[in-house]
N, C-alpha and C positions, 0 to 999 in steps of 0.2 A: 517452343515457350523459354524465353532467356533468362537467364540468372542475373538478380538485383545482385548489385555492390553497392555498400554503403562506406560513405568518404567521410574521411576523419575531418572535421574542420579546426580541433583542439585539441591541444597536447591533454594529458591526465592533471597536467602540474599547472592548468588554466593558460597555458600561452595560446596565440590565436595563431602563433607561423611554427607551422607543421614544417618541420627537414627530411623525414623519413619514418616509414615503418608508425605511423601516429605519432612521433613525438619532436620536442622540438633540441634544437640544437642541443641543448646542457642533457638533458632528457636521455636522448640517444647516447651520448657520448660518455653516461656515466655507464647505462646499459652495456651499452661494449665493452669500456674497460671491466666493469663488473665480469662479465663473460669470459673474458680473455684473461684476467689476472686472478680471477675468484671464484672461477666457474658456476658463475652465478651468486655465492653466495657472500655477497660483499657485508650484508647487515649482520652476518653472523662475525665474519674477520673484521668490524668494527668494535664489537663490543668487547 
Protein backbone atom coordinates (compact mmCIF):
# COMPACT_ATOMS: atom_id res chain seq x y z
CA UNK A 1 0.00 0.00 0.00
CA UNK A 2 1.45 3.37 -1.01
CA UNK A 3 1.15 6.36 1.24
CA UNK A 4 -0.82 9.22 -0.31
CA UNK A 5 0.54 12.77 -0.27
CA UNK A 6 -1.59 15.88 -0.09
CA UNK A 7 -0.64 18.62 -2.54
CA UNK A 8 -0.99 22.26 -1.46
CA UNK A 9 -2.87 24.27 -4.08
CA UNK A 10 -3.11 27.66 -2.31
CA UNK A 11 -1.17 29.54 0.34
CA UNK A 12 -3.12 30.04 3.61
CA UNK A 13 -3.30 33.77 2.69
CA UNK A 14 -5.29 32.82 -0.43
CA UNK A 15 -2.57 33.35 -3.03
CA UNK A 16 -2.76 30.65 -5.70
CA UNK A 17 0.96 30.79 -6.57
CA UNK A 18 2.77 28.55 -4.07
CA UNK A 19 6.56 28.96 -3.84
CA UNK A 20 7.74 26.54 -1.15
CA UNK A 21 6.50 24.70 1.93
CA UNK A 22 2.90 25.46 0.92
CA UNK A 23 3.43 29.24 1.09
CA UNK A 24 3.49 32.06 -1.46
CA UNK A 25 6.70 34.07 -1.81
CA UNK A 26 5.56 36.80 0.62
CA UNK A 27 4.44 34.39 3.35
CA UNK A 28 7.53 32.20 2.85
CA UNK A 29 9.84 35.22 3.22
CA UNK A 30 8.03 36.41 6.34
CA UNK A 31 8.18 32.94 7.89
CA UNK A 32 11.88 32.57 7.07
CA UNK A 33 12.70 36.00 8.51
CA UNK A 34 10.55 35.30 11.57
CA UNK A 35 12.50 32.11 12.32
CA UNK A 36 15.88 33.70 11.53
CA UNK A 37 15.54 37.05 13.32
CA UNK A 38 12.84 36.51 15.96
CA UNK A 39 13.13 32.81 16.76
CA UNK A 40 9.53 32.24 15.62
CA UNK A 41 8.13 35.05 17.82
CA UNK A 42 7.61 37.88 15.28
CA UNK A 43 4.12 38.58 16.60
CA UNK A 44 5.47 39.13 20.14
CA UNK A 45 8.34 41.35 18.94
CA UNK A 46 6.07 43.73 16.99
CA UNK A 47 3.80 44.48 19.96
